[in-house]
C-alpha positions as CSV (number, residue, x, y, z in Angstrom):
1,X,0.1,-0.2,0.1
2,X,1.1,3.5,-0.7
3,X,1.7,5.6,2.4
4,X,-0.4,8.9,2.4
5,X,0.1,12.2,3.5
6,X,-3.2,13.7,4.6
7,X,-5.5,12.9,1.4
8,X,-3.2,12.8,-1.4
9,X,-0.5,10.0,-1.6
10,X,3.2,10.7,-1.6
11,X,3.8,10.0,-5.0
12,X,1.3,12.4,-5.9
13,X,2.5,15.0,-3.8
14,X,6.1,14.5,-4.7
15,X,5.2,15.0,-8.3
16,X,3.0,18.3,-7.8
17,X,6.0,19.8,-5.8
18,X,8.6,18.5,-8.5
19,X,6.4,20.4,-10.7
20,X,5.7,23.6,-8.6
21,X,9.8,23.9,-8.2
22,X,10.2,23.8,-12.2
23,X,7.2,26.2,-12.5
24,X,8.7,28.9,-10.0
25,X,12.4,28.7,-11.4
26,X,10.7,30.8,-14.5
27,X,10.2,34.4,-13.3
28,X,8.4,35.2,-16.2
29,X,6.3,32.5,-15.7
30,X,4.9,33.7,-11.9
31,X,4.5,37.3,-13.6
32,X,1.5,35.2,-16.0
33,X,0.2,33.5,-13.1
34,X,-0.2,36.7,-10.9
35,X,-1.7,38.3,-14.0
36,X,-4.3,35.7,-14.4
37,X,-4.8,35.7,-10.8
38,X,-5.6,39.2,-10.3
39,X,-7.6,39.2,-13.4
40,X,-9.5,36.1,-12.1
41,X,-10.1,38.0,-8.6
42,X,-11.5,41.5,-10.5
43,X,-14.0,39.1,-12.3
44,X,-15.1,37.1,-9.3
45,X,-14.9,40.2,-7.0
46,X,-16.4,43.0,-9.5
47,X,-19.5,44.6,-8.0
48,X,-17.4,44.9,-4.6
49,X,-14.2,46.1,-6.6
50,X,-15.9,48.4,-8.9
51,X,-16.3,52.0,-7.8
52,X,-19.5,52.9,-9.8
53,X,-22.2,51.4,-11.6
54,X,-20.2,50.4,-15.0
55,X,-23.5,51.5,-17.2
56,X,-24.4,54.3,-15.0
57,X,-24.1,57.5,-17.6
58,X,-23.3,61.1,-16.8
59,X,-23.1,63.8,-19.7
60,X,-21.6,66.4,-17.1
61,X,-18.2,64.3,-16.6
62,X,-18.1,62.7,-20.4
63,X,-14.6,62.9,-21.4
64,X,-12.9,63.5,-18.2
65,X,-9.0,62.3,-17.5
66,X,-8.0,60.2,-15.3
67,X,-7.3,61.1,-11.5
68,X,-9.9,63.2,-9.1
69,X,-13.9,62.0,-9.3
70,X,-12.9,59.5,-12.1
71,X,-9.5,57.1,-11.1
72,X,-8.8,56.2,-14.7
73,X,-11.2,58.6,-16.2
74,X,-14.5,58.9,-17.7
75,X,-15.7,57.5,-21.2
76,X,-17.5,59.3,-24.3
77,X,-20.9,59.1,-22.2
78,X,-19.6,59.6,-18.5
79,X,-19.1,56.4,-17.4
80,X,-16.3,55.0,-14.9
81,X,-13.8,53.7,-17.3
82,X,-12.1,51.9,-14.3
83,X,-15.7,49.8,-13.2
84,X,-15.8,49.1,-17.2
85,X,-12.6,47.7,-17.3
86,X,-13.5,45.6,-13.8
87,X,-16.9,44.5,-15.8
88,X,-15.4,43.7,-19.0
89,X,-12.9,40.8,-17.5
90,X,-15.6,39.0,-16.8
91,X,-16.7,39.3,-20.1
92,X,-13.2,38.2,-21.4
93,X,-13.1,35.2,-19.0
94,X,-15.9,33.8,-19.7
95,X,-15.4,34.0,-23.5
96,X,-11.9,32.9,-23.0
97,X,-13.0,29.7,-20.7
98,X,-16.1,28.6,-22.2
99,X,-14.7,28.9,-25.7
100,X,-11.7,26.7,-25.0
101,X,-13.4,24.5,-23.0
102,X,-15.7,23.8,-26.0
103,X,-12.9,23.5,-28.2
104,X,-10.7,21.3,-25.7
105,X,-13.8,18.5,-25.4
106,X,-14.7,18.3,-28.9
107,X,-10.8,18.7,-30.1
108,X,-9.9,15.9,-27.8
109,X,-12.9,13.5,-28.7
110,X,-12.1,14.5,-32.8
111,X,-8.2,14.0,-32.2
112,X,-8.4,10.9,-30.5
113,X,-10.9,8.9,-33.0
114,X,-9.1,10.1,-35.8
115,X,-5.6,9.2,-33.8
116,X,-6.7,5.9,-32.5
117,X,-9.0,4.3,-35.2
118,X,-6.5,5.9,-38.0
119,X,-7.2,4.8,-41.8
120,X,-9.9,5.9,-43.5
121,X,-11.9,7.7,-40.4
122,X,-8.5,9.6,-39.8
123,X,-8.2,10.8,-43.0
124,X,-11.7,12.5,-43.2
125,X,-11.7,13.9,-40.2
126,X,-8.1,15.6,-40.9
127,X,-9.2,16.8,-44.3
128,X,-12.5,18.5,-42.9
129,X,-10.4,20.3,-39.8
130,X,-7.9,21.5,-42.6
131,X,-10.7,22.8,-44.4
132,X,-11.0,25.3,-41.1
133,X,-7.5,25.7,-40.9
134,X,-7.2,27.1,-44.2
135,X,-9.2,30.4,-43.4
136,X,-7.8,33.0,-41.8
137,X,-8.9,32.9,-38.1
138,X,-10.4,36.2,-37.9
139,X,-12.3,36.1,-41.3
140,X,-13.9,32.5,-40.5
141,X,-14.9,33.6,-36.7
142,X,-16.2,36.8,-38.6
143,X,-18.1,34.3,-41.0
144,X,-19.6,32.2,-38.0
145,X,-21.1,35.2,-36.2
146,X,-22.2,36.8,-39.5
147,X,-24.5,33.8,-39.8
148,X,-25.5,33.3,-36.6
149,X,-25.5,37.4,-35.5
150,X,-24.2,38.9,-33.1
151,X,-24.0,38.4,-29.3
152,X,-22.1,37.1,-26.6
153,X,-23.2,33.2,-26.7
154,X,-22.1,33.3,-30.9
155,X,-19.2,34.8,-29.8
156,X,-18.1,32.2,-27.6
157,X,-19.5,29.5,-30.5
158,X,-17.1,31.1,-33.0
159,X,-13.7,30.9,-31.0
160,X,-14.8,27.4,-29.8
161,X,-15.1,26.2,-33.4
162,X,-12.0,28.2,-34.4
163,X,-9.8,26.7,-31.7
164,X,-11.4,23.4,-32.2
165,X,-9.1,22.1,-35.3
166,X,-5.6,23.3,-33.3
167,X,-6.9,21.1,-30.3
168,X,-7.7,17.9,-32.4
169,X,-4.1,18.2,-34.1
170,X,-2.4,18.6,-30.9
171,X,-4.1,15.6,-29.4
172,X,-4.0,13.6,-32.4
173,X,-0.2,13.8,-32.6
174,X,0.1,12.5,-29.5
175,X,-2.4,9.7,-29.6
176,X,-0.4,8.4,-32.4
177,X,2.5,8.2,-30.6
178,X,0.9,7.3,-27.1
179,X,-0.9,4.2,-28.9
180,X,2.2,2.4,-29.9
181,X,3.7,2.3,-26.5
182,X,4.6,-0.7,-24.8
183,X,2.0,-0.5,-22.0
184,X,-0.5,0.5,-24.5
185,X,0.3,-2.7,-26.4
186,X,0.4,-4.6,-23.0
187,X,-2.8,-3.6,-22.2
188,X,-4.3,-4.4,-25.3
189,X,-2.7,-8.1,-25.0
190,X,-4.4,-8.3,-21.4
191,X,-7.6,-8.1,-23.5
192,X,-8.9,-4.8,-22.6
193,X,-11.3,-3.1,-25.1
194,X,-10.7,-0.5,-27.4
195,X,-12.5,2.2,-24.8
196,X,-10.9,0.9,-21.6
197,X,-7.2,1.5,-23.0
198,X,-8.1,5.1,-24.4
199,X,-10.2,6.4,-20.8
200,X,-7.1,4.3,-18.9
201,X,-3.9,4.9,-20.7
202,X,-4.3,7.3,-23.8
203,X,-6.1,10.3,-22.7
204,X,-4.4,10.5,-19.1
205,X,-1.2,11.1,-21.1
206,X,-3.0,13.7,-22.9
207,X,-3.5,15.8,-19.8
208,X,-0.4,18.0,-19.7
209,X,-0.8,18.6,-23.2
210,X,-4.3,19.9,-23.0
211,X,-3.1,22.1,-19.8
212,X,-0.9,23.9,-21.8
213,X,-2.6,24.6,-25.2
214,X,-5.6,25.7,-23.1
215,X,-3.6,28.5,-21.4
216,X,-2.3,29.6,-24.8
217,X,-5.3,29.6,-26.4
218,X,-7.2,31.5,-23.8
219,X,-4.5,34.3,-24.8
220,X,-6.1,34.2,-28.4
221,X,-9.7,33.3,-27.5
222,X,-9.8,36.5,-25.4
223,X,-7.6,38.6,-28.4
224,X,-10.6,37.2,-30.7
225,X,-13.4,38.2,-28.7
226,X,-11.4,41.8,-28.4
227,X,-11.4,41.6,-32.1
228,X,-15.0,40.7,-32.9
229,X,-16.6,43.4,-30.6
230,X,-14.2,45.5,-32.2
231,X,-16.0,45.4,-35.2
232,X,-19.6,45.4,-33.9
233,X,-19.9,41.5,-34.3
234,X,-18.9,40.7,-30.5
235,X,-20.8,41.5,-27.2
236,X,-23.1,44.1,-27.9
237,X,-23.6,47.3,-25.8
238,X,-24.1,48.4,-23.0
239,X,-22.1,45.5,-21.6
240,X,-18.8,46.6,-21.0
241,X,-16.2,44.8,-23.4
242,X,-13.0,45.5,-23.9
243,X,-13.0,45.5,-27.4
244,X,-16.1,47.3,-27.8
245,X,-14.6,49.7,-25.1
246,X,-11.1,50.3,-27.9
247,X,-14.0,50.5,-30.8
248,X,-16.2,53.6,-29.5
249,X,-12.6,55.4,-28.2
250,X,-11.1,55.2,-31.1
251,X,-13.5,58.4,-32.5
252,X,-12.1,60.5,-29.5
253,X,-8.1,59.1,-29.2
254,X,-7.2,62.5,-30.3
255,X,-9.3,64.6,-27.2
256,X,-9.4,61.4,-24.8
257,X,-6.9,58.9,-25.8
258,X,-7.3,57.2,-22.4
259,X,-10.9,56.3,-23.3
260,X,-9.1,53.6,-26.3
261,X,-5.6,53.3,-24.8
262,X,-6.8,52.0,-21.2
263,X,-9.0,49.0,-22.6
264,X,-6.2,48.2,-25.2
265,X,-3.7,47.9,-22.4
266,X,-5.9,45.7,-20.5
267,X,-6.3,43.4,-23.1
268,X,-2.6,43.2,-23.9
269,X,-1.5,42.7,-20.3
270,X,-4.0,39.8,-19.8
271,X,-3.1,38.3,-23.5
272,X,0.4,38.5,-22.1
273,X,-0.3,36.9,-18.6
274,X,-1.4,33.7,-20.2
275,X,1.0,33.6,-22.7
276,X,3.3,33.8,-20.1
277,X,1.3,31.4,-18.1
278,X,0.9,28.7,-20.9
279,X,5.1,28.9,-21.3
280,X,5.5,28.4,-17.8
281,X,3.3,25.3,-17.7
282,X,4.8,23.8,-21.0
283,X,8.6,23.8,-19.2
284,X,7.2,22.6,-15.5
285,X,4.9,19.8,-17.4
286,X,8.0,18.5,-20.0
287,X,9.6,15.4,-18.0
288,X,12.9,16.2,-19.8
289,X,13.5,19.4,-17.3
290,X,15.0,18.9,-13.7
291,X,13.0,18.9,-10.9
């Protein structure tokens, strides 16, 4: 029997400790983790952190610069930019999390079937996904949203469909390598069925890849949502969205540059944070890295 300390076996605790040691050696990865943690806290505690109602307008305060009554200034309708940035983090995280989860589940299913079954099934699935990959990512998302109509749900669907082929191809490549390993062949020889082999031996070895790619795709998903909202095809007003804030603020870039630059900076910092976190997770989960 394995010796246990608390709830987790010592082997699992040791593995987790080694992963954390590798991760924390990367200062940029820690910076990314801090950015993502602050973003998550802002999204969860938005009602408590926001200094004002993000939808409240005051024409007397329109385009007010940062400082004084408004910490980060007011927009073209006199709405508090700091509050809209905080509530906008909810939209960014919601679109990122739900769309990436959708893409990860669907892409993992398609990639596993294609890689494990092979043959004509693999060829048919991969060629279909190649058609989606042939479109520029923004053009594909615009086409989906234009067909379904603008809005939060359709934006999530468009981003999820865009990300699915990437997950499917990565998982397929991993499954092709894993299914030739000796422990998988031994499970087959012992009489294990296809479902048991996939669930018990193949998919668990794809988890690290899924974690890394999910973090990296979160950055792209948030950026794509901002692009769609900037074009008027994503989240609709008066819902606070960073991309929409940049779009409406560009008309006042010379009179009140803070209206567009502050949400643009929020997008840049958030995307940077998820990219740094993804790179750090990739290095920490690499078994070739020293503990």
